[in-house]
N, C-alpha and C positions, 0 to 999 in steps of 0.2 A: 377466285380471280381478284387481282388487285384493282384498285380504283382506276389506274392509268389504262389498263387493258380494256376495262369496260367502257371508259371514256373514248378510246380509239375506235372501238367497235360501233358505239352509238354515232359518233361523228361520221365514220365511214358509211353507215347505213343512211344517215341523213343526206350526205352528198349524193349517194346513188339515187335516192328517191327524188332529190332536187333535179338532177340531170334527166331522170326518166320523165318527170313532169314537163320539162322543157322539150324533150325529144318527142313527146306526143303531139306537139304543135308544129313539128317540122316535117318537111319532105325533102328528099335528096335534090329535087329541082330547085327548091328555095335556097338551099345551101350552095349549089353550083352557080346560081345567079349572082351571088356575091363575088365569085371569082371571075365572072365575065366582065364585070364592071368594078375593078378593084380599088377605085378611088377611096371609098369609105373605109375599106379594109386597111389600106396604106395610111390613111389619116389616123385611124385608131391605133395602129402600130407605132406611128410616129409619136403620138401623145404618150402612149405607154412606155416606149423605150427612150424618149428624150425628155419630154416635159415633166413627167412624174419624177424621174430620178433627179432632174435639176431642181425641182421644187424641194424635194427631200434633202438634197445636198445643201440648198440655201437655208432650210430650216435648221439643219444640224449646225451649220456655221453660225447662223444668226442667234440661235438660242443656246449655243455652247453646250449641246447635249453631250453627256459623258460618253466616252468611247465605246463602252459595251452596248449601250442603248443605241448609239449612233450607228454602229455596225449592223445591228438588227434592222433598224429602220432603213438603211441604205440598201441592204441586200433584198429586203422585202420590196422596196421601190424599184429595184433593178430586175426583179423576177415577176413580171405581171402575168395574169392569166388564170385567176382563181375561178372556180365554178359558180360562184354566187352572182357574177355579173349577168350571166344569161337569165337567171331566175329574176333578177331585178328588172332586166330589160323586158321580160315577159310580163311582169306585173305592171310596168309602165306602158304597156302596149307599144313597145318599140320594135325595132327590126331584130327579131330573135335569131334569124339565120346569120345576120352579121355578127351578133354577139357570140354565137356558138362558133362561127368560123374564126373569129379573133381568138377565142379561148384555145381552140385546137392548134391554130398556126403558132401562136405565142408559146404554148406549152412545148411544142416541138422545137422551136427556136431557142427557148430558154436554156437548153442543155449547152448550147454554144455561146449564145449572146451574154447571158448573165456573168459567167466567169470572165469573159473578155471585158465586159463593162467594168466589173469590180477591179480588174487588173489595170485597165487603161485609165480609169479615173483616179486610181490610188486614193479612193474616197474614204476608206475606212480608217479612221484615226487610230493611232497606236497609244495605248495608255502609258503614262510616265513610268519608266523603269521596266517596261516590257521588252523582251528580246525577240 
């Protein structure tokens, strides 16, 4: 096996064990409670879909980051919802149900929202001479 395949397998196993560790601390009732009072969920989504991309765009423009790097940074900022947030929330003794709910909802929405945000903001700079 090549180094890349081994790395992908190890990272995949790591993510699975992280999410299992978070899941052991949850019940369906705790997750459903987040949806009964969605203010925190909506606030988290607003921060992830509005504030984070705006900060990233500001950094790209202020620091004049080269187009290739800027594109990666902006797409990453516009596609929130990685699995590490729930683990960090659990370590900080925060609201794990909210963190997991945010991850699930945003990962479902990212299929539509991220391409629309990239298109709507036209935020990814084009390199000189690129067609």
